[in-house]
Backbone of each chain as nested JSON, in Angstrom:
{
  "chains": [
    {"id": "A", "residues": [
      {"number": 1, "name": "MET", "atoms": {"N": [0.778, -1.143, 0.104], "CA": [0.028, 0.039, 0.034], "C": [0.919, 1.253, -0.046]}},
      {"number": 2, "name": "TRP", "atoms": {"N": [0.346, 2.455, -0.512], "CA": [1.164, 3.489, -0.598], "C": [0.472, 4.491, 0.303]}},
      {"number": 3, "name": "LEU", "atoms": {"N": [1.598, 5.419, 0.794], "CA": [1.323, 6.526, 1.768], "C": [1.906, 7.647, 1.269]}},
      {"number": 4, "name": "ALA", "atoms": {"N": [1.118, 8.791, 1.258], "CA": [1.784, 10.158, 1.012], "C": [2.019, 10.996, 2.282]}},
      {"number": 5, "name": "GLU", "atoms": {"N": [3.185, 11.564, 2.261], "CA": [3.295, 12.474, 3.269], "C": [3.341, 14.107, 2.725]}},
      {"number": 6, "name": "VAL", "atoms": {"N": [2.443, 14.821, 3.085], "CA": [2.322, 16.004, 2.224], "C": [2.755, 17.227, 3.453]}},
      {"number": 7, "name": "ILE", "atoms": {"N": [3.659, 18.263, 2.677], "CA": [3.717, 19.55, 3.747], "C": [3.137, 20.582, 3.027]}},
      {"number": 8, "name": "VAL", "atoms": {"N": [2.16, 21.283, 3.558], "CA": [1.728, 22.59, 2.844], "C": [2.367, 23.602, 3.868]}},
      {"number": 9, "name": "ASN", "atoms": {"N": [2.978, 24.577, 2.814], "CA": [3.411, 25.918, 3.74], "C": [3.277, 27.112, 2.716]}},
      {"number": 10, "name": "TYR", "atoms": {"N": [3.318, 28.353, 3.589], "CA": [3.188, 29.371, 2.752], "C": [4.1, 29.832, 1.673]}},
      {"number": 11, "name": "LYS", "atoms": {"N": [3.573, 30.466, 0.505], "CA": [4.443, 30.709, -0.507], "C": [5.721, 31.983, -0.014]}},
      {"number": 12, "name": "ILE", "atoms": {"N": [6.638, 31.923, -0.71], "CA": [7.612, 32.958, 0.065], "C": [6.998, 34.192, -0.219]}},
      {"number": 13, "name": "GLY", "atoms": {"N": [7.243, 35.004, 0.635], "CA": [6.711, 36.548, 0.68], "C": [5.315, 36.645, 1.35]}},
      {"number": 14, "name": "ILE", "atoms": {"N": [4.566, 35.54, 1.647], "CA": [3.479, 35.521, 2.341], "C": [3.612, 35.789, 3.785]}},
      {"number": 15, "name": "LEU", "atoms": {"N": [2.773, 36.572, 4.572], "CA": [3.05, 36.775, 5.896], "C": [2.789, 35.55, 6.693]}},
      {"number": 16, "name": "ASP", "atoms": {"N": [3.595, 35.024, 7.611], "CA": [3.415, 33.888, 8.497], "C": [3.439, 34.313, 9.843]}},
      {"number": 17, "name": "PRO", "atoms": {"N": [2.487, 34.758, 10.548], "CA": [2.242, 35.482, 11.919], "C": [2.609, 34.299, 12.74]}},
      {"number": 18, "name": "GLU", "atoms": {"N": [2.117, 33.124, 12.839], "CA": [2.504, 32.111, 13.495], "C": [4.005, 31.658, 13.732]}},
      {"number": 19, "name": "ALA", "atoms": {"N": [4.725, 31.892, 12.824], "CA": [6.173, 31.519, 12.517], "C": [6.897, 32.68, 13.467]}},
      {"number": 20, "name": "LYS", "atoms": {"N": [6.201, 33.772, 13.127], "CA": [6.936, 35.237, 13.923], "C": [6.779, 34.966, 15.197]}},
      {"number": 21, "name": "ALA", "atoms": {"N": [5.515, 34.822, 15.594], "CA": [5.328, 34.38, 17.064], "C": [6.214, 33.379, 17.79]}},
      {"number": 22, "name": "ILE", "atoms": {"N": [6.387, 32.163, 17.217], "CA": [7.071, 31.102, 17.58], "C": [8.782, 31.49, 17.914]}},
      {"number": 23, "name": "GLN", "atoms": {"N": [8.968, 32.111, 16.857], "CA": [10.357, 32.592, 16.744], "C": [10.454, 33.633, 17.754]}},
      {"number": 24, "name": "ASN", "atoms": {"N": [9.794, 34.713, 18.139], "CA": [9.907, 35.561, 19.304], "C": [9.707, 34.828, 20.659]}},
      {"number": 25, "name": "ALA", "atoms": {"N": [8.803, 33.887, 20.697], "CA": [8.747, 33.063, 21.863], "C": [9.985, 32.407, 22.361]}},
      {"number": 26, "name": "LEU", "atoms": {"N": [10.422, 31.627, 21.145], "CA": [11.821, 31.108, 21.408], "C": [12.799, 32.042, 21.924]}},
      {"number": 27, "name": "SER", "atoms": {"N": [13.102, 33.09, 21.257], "CA": [13.98, 34.199, 21.593], "C": [13.798, 34.693, 23.107]}},
      {"number": 28, "name": "SER", "atoms": {"N": [12.727, 34.699, 23.469], "CA": [12.318, 35.179, 24.872], "C": [12.531, 34.014, 25.758]}},
      {"number": 29, "name": "MET", "atoms": {"N": [12.563, 32.877, 25.26], "CA": [12.892, 31.549, 26.23], "C": [14.446, 31.504, 26.286]}},
      {"number": 30, "name": "GLY", "atoms": {"N": [14.997, 31.986, 25.63], "CA": [16.721, 32.19, 25.481], "C": [17.218, 31.19, 24.13]}},
      {"number": 31, "name": "TYR", "atoms": {"N": [16.247, 30.652, 23.372], "CA": [16.816, 30.118, 22.434], "C": [17.064, 31.026, 21.012]}},
      {"number": 32, "name": "GLU", "atoms": {"N": [18.015, 31.627, 21.22], "CA": [18.159, 32.802, 20.258], "C": [18.862, 32.583, 19.048]}},
      {"number": 33, "name": "ASP", "atoms": {"N": [19.682, 31.087, 19.313], "CA": [20.213, 30.612, 18.037], "C": [19.11, 30.03, 16.829]}},
      {"number": 34, "name": "VAL", "atoms": {"N": [17.933, 29.979, 17.189], "CA": [16.975, 29.444, 15.892], "C": [16.798, 31.184, 15.319]}},
      {"number": 35, "name": "GLU", "atoms": {"N": [17.348, 30.986, 13.964], "CA": [17.48, 32.122, 13.367], "C": [16.133, 32.374, 12.384]}},
      {"number": 36, "name": "GLN", "atoms": {"N": [15.501, 31.082, 11.876], "CA": [14.221, 31.336, 11.182], "C": [13.254, 29.984, 11.425]}},
      {"number": 37, "name": "VAL", "atoms": {"N": [12.076, 30.385, 11.596], "CA": [11.06, 29.351, 11.528], "C": [10.071, 29.473, 10.388]}},
      {"number": 38, "name": "VAL", "atoms": {"N": [9.438, 28.46, 10.035], "CA": [8.681, 28.216, 8.865], "C": [7.752, 27.265, 9.647]}},
      {"number": 39, "name": "THR", "atoms": {"N": [6.199, 27.479, 9.428], "CA": [5.203, 26.682, 9.906], "C": [4.548, 26.154, 8.44]}},
      {"number": 40, "name": "GLY", "atoms": {"N": [3.763, 25.137, 8.719], "CA": [3.155, 24.625, 7.638], "C": [2.138, 23.424, 8.293]}},
      {"number": 41, "name": "LYS", "atoms": {"N": [1.357, 22.827, 7.461], "CA": [0.566, 21.706, 7.774], "C": [1.106, 20.395, 7.376]}},
      {"number": 42, "name": "TYR", "atoms": {"N": [0.811, 19.257, 8.023], "CA": [1.291, 17.857, 7.584], "C": [0.092, 17.044, 7.394]}},
      {"number": 43, "name": "PHE", "atoms": {"N": [0.069, 16.264, 6.336], "CA": [-1.022, 15.58, 6.029], "C": [-0.512, 14.087, 5.453]}},
      {"number": 44, "name": "GLN", "atoms": {"N": [-0.955, 13.159, 6.124], "CA": [-0.616, 11.788, 5.522], "C": [-1.8, 11.179, 5.206]}},
      {"number": 45, "name": "LEU", "atoms": {"N": [-1.735, 10.698, 3.756], "CA": [-2.892, 10.0, 3.19], "C": [-2.282, 8.637, 3.016]}},
      {"number": 46, "name": "THR", "atoms": {"N": [-3.175, 7.468, 3.509], "CA": [-2.946, 6.321, 3.163], "C": [-3.909, 5.672, 2.25]}},
      {"number": 47, "name": "PHE", "atoms": {"N": [-3.505, 5.069, 1.176], "CA": [-4.386, 4.804, 0.093], "C": [-4.671, 3.026, 0.055]}},
      {"number": 48, "name": "GLY", "atoms": {"N": [-5.886, 2.685, -0.553], "CA": [-6.244, 1.426, -0.438], "C": [-5.266, 0.437, -1.138]}},
      {"number": 49, "name": "PRO", "atoms": {"N": [-5.329, -0.796, -0.906], "CA": [-4.589, -1.899, -1.615], "C": [-4.527, -1.799, -3.096]}},
      {"number": 50, "name": "LYS", "atoms": {"N": [-5.736, -1.435, -3.584], "CA": [-5.717, -1.395, -5.188], "C": [-4.975, -0.273, -5.834]}},
      {"number": 51, "name": "VAL", "atoms": {"N": [-4.556, 0.664, -5.035], "CA": [-4.025, 1.943, -5.663], "C": [-2.592, 1.52, -5.733]}},
      {"number": 52, "name": "ASN", "atoms": {"N": [-2.114, 1.999, -7.291], "CA": [-0.593, 1.536, -7.316], "C": [0.09, 3.091, -7.073]}},
      {"number": 53, "name": "LYS", "atoms": {"N": [1.406, 3.082, -7.54], "CA": [1.975, 4.279, -7.127], "C": [1.65, 5.276, -8.089]}},
      {"number": 54, "name": "GLU", "atoms": {"N": [1.532, 5.24, -9.248], "CA": [1.055, 6.445, -10.258], "C": [-0.057, 7.007, -9.719]}},
      {"number": 55, "name": "THR", "atoms": {"N": [-1.231, 6.045, -9.518], "CA": [-2.467, 6.521, -9.001], "C": [-2.346, 7.302, -7.82]}},
      {"number": 56, "name": "ALA", "atoms": {"N": [-1.551, 6.719, -6.801], "CA": [-1.338, 7.458, -5.612], "C": [-0.818, 8.716, -5.759]}},
      {"number": 57, "name": "GLU", "atoms": {"N": [0.095, 9.002, -6.728], "CA": [0.705, 10.171, -6.778], "C": [-0.33, 11.091, -7.551]}},
      {"number": 58, "name": "ASN", "atoms": {"N": [-1.122, 10.698, -8.461], "CA": [-2.158, 11.653, -8.897], "C": [-3.394, 12.077, -8.19]}},
      {"number": 59, "name": "LEU", "atoms": {"N": [-3.7, 10.914, -7.117], "CA": [-4.724, 11.31, -6.148], "C": [-4.181, 12.426, -5.068]}},
      {"number": 60, "name": "THR", "atoms": {"N": [-2.728, 12.416, -4.658], "CA": [-2.133, 13.148, -3.904], "C": [-2.408, 14.516, -4.594]}},
      {"number": 61, "name": "LYS", "atoms": {"N": [-2.033, 14.628, -5.648], "CA": [-1.743, 15.954, -6.458], "C": [-3.319, 16.418, -6.387]}},
      {"number": 62, "name": "GLU", "atoms": {"N": [-4.262, 15.785, -6.768], "CA": [-5.396, 16.159, -6.79], "C": [-6.081, 16.734, -5.579]}},
      {"number": 63, "name": "SER", "atoms": {"N": [-5.733, 16.053, -4.559], "CA": [-6.272, 16.077, -3.073], "C": [-5.391, 17.512, -2.943]}},
      {"number": 64, "name": "CYS", "atoms": {"N": [-4.409, 17.558, -2.957], "CA": [-3.732, 18.968, -2.411], "C": [-4.258, 20.108, -3.153]}},
      {"number": 65, "name": "ASP", "atoms": {"N": [-4.373, 19.93, -4.797], "CA": [-5.062, 21.202, -5.499], "C": [-6.228, 21.507, -5.088]}},
      {"number": 66, "name": "LYS", "atoms": {"N": [-7.273, 20.454, -4.743], "CA": [-8.534, 20.888, -4.645], "C": [-8.973, 21.171, -3.182]}},
      {"number": 67, "name": "LEU", "atoms": {"N": [-8.273, 20.775, -2.086], "CA": [-8.632, 20.338, -0.747], "C": [-7.745, 20.997, 0.246]}},
      {"number": 68, "name": "LEU", "atoms": {"N": [-6.512, 20.355, 0.168], "CA": [-5.538, 20.591, 1.165], "C": [-4.755, 21.739, 1.289]}},
      {"number": 69, "name": "SER", "atoms": {"N": [-4.488, 22.463, -0.008], "CA": [-4.099, 23.691, -0.004], "C": [-4.614, 24.955, -0.875]}},
      {"number": 70, "name": "ASN", "atoms": {"N": [-4.35, 25.865, -0.607], "CA": [-4.907, 27.118, -1.142], "C": [-3.832, 27.592, -1.855]}},
      {"number": 71, "name": "PRO", "atoms": {"N": [-3.998, 27.341, -3.682], "CA": [-2.85, 27.478, -4.261], "C": [-2.563, 29.063, -4.655]}},
      {"number": 72, "name": "VAL", "atoms": {"N": [-3.265, 30.015, -3.898], "CA": [-2.798, 31.388, -4.14], "C": [-1.675, 31.585, -3.227]}},
      {"number": 73, "name": "ILE", "atoms": {"N": [-1.91, 31.29, -2.003], "CA": [-0.926, 31.584, -1.015], "C": [0.043, 30.27, -0.423]}},
      {"number": 74, "name": "GLN", "atoms": {"N": [-0.386, 29.183, -1.104], "CA": [0.467, 28.095, -0.562], "C": [1.172, 27.158, -1.271]}},
      {"number": 75, "name": "ASP", "atoms": {"N": [2.142, 26.464, -0.989], "CA": [2.743, 25.473, -1.877], "C": [2.734, 24.092, -1.12]}},
      {"number": 76, "name": "TYR", "atoms": {"N": [2.85, 23.137, -1.995], "CA": [2.861, 21.702, -1.316], "C": [3.837, 21.072, -1.714]}},
      {"number": 77, "name": "SER", "atoms": {"N": [4.437, 19.971, -0.939], "CA": [5.534, 19.149, -1.391], "C": [4.799, 17.728, -0.895]}},
      {"number": 78, "name": "PHE", "atoms": {"N": [5.371, 16.605, -1.433], "CA": [4.706, 15.319, -1.093], "C": [5.788, 14.204, -1.382]}},
      {"number": 79, "name": "GLN", "atoms": {"N": [6.149, 13.246, -0.599], "CA": [6.68, 11.971, -0.958], "C": [5.842, 10.728, -0.62]}},
      {"number": 80, "name": "LEU", "atoms": {"N": [6.023, 10.014, -1.329], "CA": [5.329, 8.776, -1.558], "C": [6.081, 7.432, -0.609]}},
      {"number": 81, "name": "LYS", "atoms": {"N": [5.502, 6.605, 0.357], "CA": [6.357, 5.654, 0.72], "C": [5.449, 4.372, 0.744]}},
      {"number": 82, "name": "GLU", "atoms": {"N": [6.216, 3.243, 0.478], "CA": [5.414, 1.848, 0.145], "C": [5.344, 1.441, 1.932]}},
      {"number": 83, "name": "VAL", "atoms": {"N": [3.973, 1.154, 2.248], "CA": [3.976, 0.384, 3.668], "C": [3.239, -0.842, 3.401]}},
      {"number": 84, "name": "LYS", "atoms": {"N": [3.545, -1.664, 4.688], "CA": [2.918, -3.143, 4.631], "C": [1.505, -2.931, 5.018]}},
      {"number": 85, "name": "GLU", "atoms": {"N": [0.46, -3.587, 4.751], "CA": [-0.745, -3.612, 5.055], "C": [-0.97, -4.052, 6.658]}}
    ]},
    {"id": "B", "residues": [
      {"number": 1, "name": "MET", "atoms": {"N": [25.122, 25.264, 8.126], "CA": [24.074, 25.304, 9.055], "C": [23.09, 24.22, 9.141]}},
      {"number": 2, "name": "TRP", "atoms": {"N": [22.55, 24.092, 10.25], "CA": [21.683, 23.011, 10.514], "C": [20.159, 23.266, 10.633]}},
      {"number": 3, "name": "LEU", "atoms": {"N": [19.509, 22.577, 10.026], "CA": [17.755, 22.916, 9.771], "C": [17.015, 21.817, 10.183]}},
      {"number": 4, "name": "ALA", "atoms": {"N": [16.135, 21.943, 11.256], "CA": [15.167, 20.726, 11.618], "C": [14.043, 20.784, 11.058]}},
      {"number": 5, "name": "GLU", "atoms": {"N": [13.675, 19.734, 10.707], "CA": [12.129, 19.613, 10.068], "C": [11.275, 18.866, 11.105]}},
      {"number": 6, "name": "VAL", "atoms": {"N": [10.302, 19.44, 11.721], "CA": [9.391, 18.795, 12.848], "C": [8.188, 18.634, 12.471]}},
      {"number": 7, "name": "ILE", "atoms": {"N": [7.654, 17.357, 12.549], "CA": [6.34, 16.92, 12.517], "C": [5.673, 16.779, 13.927]}},
      {"number": 8, "name": "VAL", "atoms": {"N": [4.557, 17.414, 14.072], "CA": [3.826, 17.18, 15.365], "C": [2.49, 16.729, 15.067]}},
      {"number": 9, "name": "ASN", "atoms": {"N": [2.004, 15.458, 15.613], "CA": [0.782, 15.067, 15.316], "C": [0.174, 14.439, 16.657]}},
      {"number": 10, "name": "TYR", "atoms": {"N": [-1.051, 14.207, 16.578], "CA": [-1.837, 13.453, 17.678], "C": [-1.373, 12.115, 18.029]}},
      {"number": 11, "name": "LYS", "atoms": {"N": [-1.306, 12.01, 19.289], "CA": [-0.943, 10.5, 19.593], "C": [-1.881, 9.345, 19.21]}},
      {"number": 12, "name": "ILE", "atoms": {"N": [-1.781, 8.105, 19.026], "CA": [-2.735, 7.263, 18.564], "C": [-3.927, 7.282, 19.715]}},
      {"number": 13, "name": "GLY", "atoms": {"N": [-4.993, 7.193, 19.229], "CA": [-6.244, 7.197, 20.278], "C": [-6.651, 8.624, 20.633]}},
      {"number": 14, "name": "ILE", "atoms": {"N": [-6.022, 9.62, 20.119], "CA": [-6.675, 10.917, 20.421], "C": [-7.441, 11.458, 18.962]}},
      {"number": 15, "name": "LEU", "atoms": {"N": [-8.787, 11.832, 19.248], "CA": [-9.585, 12.101, 18.23], "C": [-8.963, 13.444, 17.474]}},
      {"number": 16, "name": "ASP", "atoms": {"N": [-8.969, 13.04, 16.124], "CA": [-8.566, 14.025, 15.206], "C": [-9.716, 14.546, 13.967]}},
      {"number": 17, "name": "PRO", "atoms": {"N": [-10.517, 15.413, 14.73], "CA": [-11.611, 15.684, 13.984], "C": [-11.515, 16.372, 12.397]}},
      {"number": 18, "name": "GLU", "atoms": {"N": [-10.359, 16.867, 12.5], "CA": [-9.982, 17.529, 11.057], "C": [-9.538, 16.572, 10.134]}},
      {"number": 19, "name": "ALA", "atoms": {"N": [-8.948, 15.432, 10.681], "CA": [-8.622, 14.362, 9.718], "C": [-10.046, 13.657, 9.006]}},
      {"number": 20, "name": "LYS", "atoms": {"N": [-10.878, 13.746, 10.127], "CA": [-11.998, 13.025, 9.685], "C": [-12.936, 13.723, 8.815]}},
      {"number": 21, "name": "ALA", "atoms": {"N": [-12.772, 15.104, 8.98], "CA": [-13.754, 15.997, 8.104], "C": [-12.735, 15.876, 6.667]}},
      {"number": 22, "name": "ILE", "atoms": {"N": [-11.467, 15.903, 6.638], "CA": [-10.861, 15.787, 5.286], "C": [-11.225, 14.497, 4.564]}},
      {"number": 23, "name": "GLN", "atoms": {"N": [-11.267, 13.543, 5.347], "CA": [-11.382, 11.986, 4.591], "C": [-12.997, 12.063, 3.973]}},
      {"number": 24, "name": "ASN", "atoms": {"N": [-13.725, 12.696, 5.026], "CA": [-15.198, 12.756, 4.748], "C": [-15.186, 13.644, 3.273]}},
      {"number": 25, "name": "ALA", "atoms": {"N": [-14.79, 14.616, 3.266], "CA": [-14.711, 15.581, 2.02], "C": [-14.061, 14.883, 0.614]}},
      {"number": 26, "name": "LEU", "atoms": {"N": [-12.87, 14.197, 0.882], "CA": [-12.413, 13.204, -0.23], "C": [-13.43, 12.581, -0.6]}},
      {"number": 27, "name": "SER", "atoms": {"N": [-13.898, 11.639, 0.247], "CA": [-14.984, 10.803, -0.139], "C": [-15.94, 11.292, -0.884]}},
      {"number": 28, "name": "SER", "atoms": {"N": [-16.448, 12.368, -0.455], "CA": [-17.645, 12.881, -1.108], "C": [-17.153, 13.63, -2.55]}},
      {"number": 29, "name": "MET", "atoms": {"N": [-16.098, 13.895, -2.484], "CA": [-15.29, 14.308, -4.019], "C": [-15.233, 13.184, -4.93]}},
      {"number": 30, "name": "GLY", "atoms": {"N": [-15.365, 11.989, -4.5], "CA": [-15.131, 10.804, -5.286], "C": [-13.674, 10.208, -4.899]}},
      {"number": 31, "name": "TYR", "atoms": {"N": [-12.865, 10.492, -4.143], "CA": [-11.678, 9.992, -3.856], "C": [-11.815, 8.933, -2.653]}},
      {"number": 32, "name": "GLU", "atoms": {"N": [-12.473, 7.929, -3.009], "CA": [-12.658, 6.976, -2.093], "C": [-11.553, 5.893, -1.787]}},
      {"number": 33, "name": "ASP", "atoms": {"N": [-10.428, 5.908, -2.535], "CA": [-9.199, 5.179, -2.207], "C": [-8.478, 5.781, -1.093]}},
      {"number": 34, "name": "VAL", "atoms": {"N": [-8.947, 6.716, -0.635], "CA": [-8.019, 7.18, 0.507], "C": [-8.802, 6.658, 1.891]}},
      {"number": 35, "name": "GLU", "atoms": {"N": [-7.746, 5.606, 2.237], "CA": [-8.346, 4.968, 3.367], "C": [-8.278, 5.637, 4.951]}},
      {"number": 36, "name": "GLN", "atoms": {"N": [-7.017, 6.038, 5.116], "CA": [-6.964, 7.012, 6.32], "C": [-6.29, 8.2, 5.952]}},
      {"number": 37, "name": "VAL", "atoms": {"N": [-6.438, 9.236, 6.876], "CA": [-5.859, 10.442, 6.865], "C": [-5.483, 10.929, 8.187]}},
      {"number": 38, "name": "VAL", "atoms": {"N": [-4.248, 11.474, 8.373], "CA": [-3.634, 11.956, 9.577], "C": [-3.207, 13.294, 9.416]}},
      {"number": 39, "name": "THR", "atoms": {"N": [-3.388, 14.184, 10.343], "CA": [-3.05, 15.729, 10.048], "C": [-1.943, 15.973, 11.294]}},
      {"number": 40, "name": "GLY", "atoms": {"N": [-1.361, 17.088, 10.924], "CA": [-0.336, 17.402, 11.931], "C": [0.295, 18.669, 11.386]}},
      {"number": 41, "name": "LYS", "atoms": {"N": [1.081, 19.279, 12.329], "CA": [1.842, 20.532, 12.169], "C": [3.261, 20.232, 11.629]}},
      {"number": 42, "name": "TYR", "atoms": {"N": [3.738, 21.071, 11.007], "CA": [5.138, 20.971, 10.26], "C": [5.772, 22.4, 10.777]}},
      {"number": 43, "name": "PHE", "atoms": {"N": [7.03, 22.259, 11.395], "CA": [7.803, 23.308, 11.54], "C": [9.349, 22.96, 11.093]}},
      {"number": 44, "name": "GLN", "atoms": {"N": [9.784, 24.322, 10.541], "CA": [11.111, 24.245, 10.027], "C": [11.946, 25.114, 10.945]}},
      {"number": 45, "name": "LEU", "atoms": {"N": [12.959, 24.787, 11.739], "CA": [13.773, 25.602, 12.521], "C": [15.048, 25.832, 11.816]}},
      {"number": 46, "name": "THR", "atoms": {"N": [15.481, 27.021, 11.552], "CA": [17.02, 27.105, 10.967], "C": [18.099, 27.997, 12.117]}},
      {"number": 47, "name": "PHE", "atoms": {"N": [18.858, 26.917, 12.44], "CA": [19.69, 27.393, 13.304], "C": [20.871, 28.323, 12.874]}},
      {"number": 48, "name": "GLY", "atoms": {"N": [21.522, 29.064, 13.73], "CA": [22.569, 30.085, 13.417], "C": [24.0, 29.289, 12.966]}},
      {"number": 49, "name": "PRO", "atoms": {"N": [24.868, 29.862, 12.464], "CA": [26.088, 29.089, 11.979], "C": [26.995, 28.789, 12.999]}},
      {"number": 50, "name": "LYS", "atoms": {"N": [26.88, 29.115, 14.503], "CA": [27.762, 28.602, 15.348], "C": [27.195, 27.252, 16.092]}},
      {"number": 51, "name": "VAL", "atoms": {"N": [25.848, 26.899, 15.346], "CA": [25.217, 25.643, 15.9], "C": [25.749, 24.327, 15.377]}},
      {"number": 52, "name": "ASN", "atoms": {"N": [26.364, 23.442, 16.207], "CA": [26.632, 22.156, 15.538], "C": [25.718, 21.117, 15.611]}},
      {"number": 53, "name": "LYS", "atoms": {"N": [25.646, 20.1, 15.04], "CA": [24.578, 19.071, 14.872], "C": [24.036, 18.765, 16.375]}},
      {"number": 54, "name": "GLU", "atoms": {"N": [24.758, 18.548, 17.267], "CA": [24.361, 17.944, 18.487], "C": [23.553, 19.007, 19.306]}},
      {"number": 55, "name": "THR", "atoms": {"N": [23.984, 20.378, 19.178], "CA": [23.339, 21.555, 19.62], "C": [22.106, 21.647, 19.058]}},
      {"number": 56, "name": "ALA", "atoms": {"N": [22.057, 21.587, 17.69], "CA": [20.787, 21.775, 17.096], "C": [19.903, 20.542, 17.306]}},
      {"number": 57, "name": "GLU", "atoms": {"N": [20.198, 19.452, 17.649], "CA": [19.463, 18.297, 18.066], "C": [18.855, 18.65, 19.386]}},
      {"number": 58, "name": "ASN", "atoms": {"N": [19.608, 19.028, 20.258], "CA": [19.143, 19.444, 21.734], "C": [18.254, 20.592, 21.577]}},
      {"number": 59, "name": "LEU", "atoms": {"N": [18.573, 21.617, 20.985], "CA": [17.602, 22.871, 20.791], "C": [16.195, 22.395, 20.28]}},
      {"number": 60, "name": "THR", "atoms": {"N": [16.325, 21.647, 19.258], "CA": [14.983, 21.181, 18.611], "C": [14.121, 20.433, 19.717]}},
      {"number": 61, "name": "LYS", "atoms": {"N": [14.808, 19.489, 20.411], "CA": [13.942, 18.702, 21.401], "C": [13.383, 19.438, 22.359]}},
      {"number": 62, "name": "GLU", "atoms": {"N": [14.134, 20.621, 22.948], "CA": [13.714, 21.604, 23.969], "C": [12.525, 22.337, 23.269]}},
      {"number": 63, "name": "SER", "atoms": {"N": [12.916, 22.798, 22.307], "CA": [11.823, 23.523, 21.609], "C": [10.503, 22.908, 21.325]}},
      {"number": 64, "name": "CYS", "atoms": {"N": [10.638, 21.551, 21.007], "CA": [9.168, 20.583, 20.841], "C": [8.615, 20.206, 22.119]}},
      {"number": 65, "name": "ASP", "atoms": {"N": [9.653, 20.042, 23.095], "CA": [8.941, 19.684, 24.562], "C": [8.199, 20.97, 25.085]}},
      {"number": 66, "name": "LYS", "atoms": {"N": [8.877, 22.19, 25.012], "CA": [8.335, 23.414, 25.797], "C": [7.531, 24.226, 24.879]}},
      {"number": 67, "name": "LEU", "atoms": {"N": [7.739, 24.242, 23.567], "CA": [6.641, 24.99, 23.037], "C": [5.62, 24.483, 21.765]}},
      {"number": 68, "name": "LEU", "atoms": {"N": [6.457, 23.627, 21.083], "CA": [5.871, 23.299, 19.661], "C": [4.75, 22.203, 19.69]}},
      {"number": 69, "name": "SER", "atoms": {"N": [4.981, 21.452, 20.917], "CA": [4.169, 20.312, 21.012], "C": [3.285, 20.36, 22.345]}},
      {"number": 70, "name": "ASN", "atoms": {"N": [2.234, 19.723, 22.425], "CA": [1.583, 19.507, 23.76], "C": [1.857, 17.896, 24.093]}},
      {"number": 71, "name": "PRO", "atoms": {"N": [2.637, 17.903, 25.002], "CA": [3.004, 16.218, 25.225], "C": [1.982, 15.353, 25.679]}},
      {"number": 72, "name": "VAL", "atoms": {"N": [1.075, 15.964, 26.361], "CA": [-0.092, 15.183, 26.794], "C": [-0.709, 14.308, 25.665]}},
      {"number": 73, "name": "ILE", "atoms": {"N": [-1.101, 15.171, 24.384], "CA": [-1.842, 14.454, 23.584], "C": [-1.127, 14.389, 22.24]}},
      {"number": 74, "name": "GLN", "atoms": {"N": [0.088, 14.963, 22.131], "CA": [0.761, 14.792, 20.827], "C": [2.282, 14.411, 20.917]}},
      {"number": 75, "name": "ASP", "atoms": {"N": [2.655, 13.81, 19.732], "CA": [3.97, 13.44, 19.672], "C": [4.727, 14.225, 18.579]}},
      {"number": 76, "name": "TYR", "atoms": {"N": [6.092, 14.191, 18.442], "CA": [6.646, 14.822, 17.516], "C": [7.921, 13.986, 17.225]}},
      {"number": 77, "name": "SER", "atoms": {"N": [8.462, 14.15, 15.772], "CA": [9.506, 13.498, 15.252], "C": [10.108, 14.724, 14.545]}},
      {"number": 78, "name": "PHE", "atoms": {"N": [11.544, 14.555, 14.268], "CA": [12.444, 15.408, 13.582], "C": [13.418, 14.956, 12.942]}},
      {"number": 79, "name": "GLN", "atoms": {"N": [13.954, 15.61, 11.738], "CA": [15.113, 15.094, 11.31], "C": [16.126, 16.562, 10.895]}},
      {"number": 80, "name": "LEU", "atoms": {"N": [17.28, 16.216, 11.273], "CA": [18.138, 17.532, 10.902], "C": [18.823, 17.489, 9.464]}},
      {"number": 81, "name": "LYS", "atoms": {"N": [18.87, 18.576, 8.802], "CA": [19.492, 18.567, 7.563], "C": [20.562, 19.66, 7.496]}},
      {"number": 82, "name": "GLU", "atoms": {"N": [21.869, 19.479, 6.878], "CA": [22.792, 20.612, 6.957], "C": [22.336, 21.203, 5.401]}},
      {"number": 83, "name": "VAL", "atoms": {"N": [22.484, 22.667, 5.601], "CA": [21.958, 23.541, 4.502], "C": [23.249, 24.448, 4.371]}},
      {"number": 84, "name": "LYS", "atoms": {"N": [23.392, 25.158, 3.119], "CA": [24.449, 25.815, 2.799], "C": [23.937, 27.241, 3.316]}},
      {"number": 85, "name": "GLU", "atoms": {"N": [24.631, 28.17, 3.848], "CA": [24.172, 29.551, 4.179], "C": [23.941, 30.21, 3.116]}}
    ]}
  ]
}
């Protein structure tokens, strides 16, 4: 069976206030060596046993385009892994 | 320089309503081959040039324990990557 691990995060130039807040919090906790923070969403999609790698790739792309990401302000990347049932 | 990619997601047994909603939405869009959905948060922490791999690992663990995850209901995993400045 195939499993897709998807990361959705903001495009470069889009304001990410959560990342800024985390960086400020880390800095005030004494972790000043963290120079940059990026945040995003993580999704793991597990496909049924009849789905081959190519179909899994297409299904993941369509799910990201139509549901999991906002293509105006977000980018996504994913990798497929084969898992045992 | 070192960069940590962190995934925070719910522990097994903790209700994940967002994942359920995504699975229902995919199913109603005709993507019924998606058998399971897991959601989580993604964080990327970039460390300054003085931070070595061991320190980066410790800083990432401390950041996750103290700020980025709720250890009662969430697990985290991370991997470190070396990046050019």
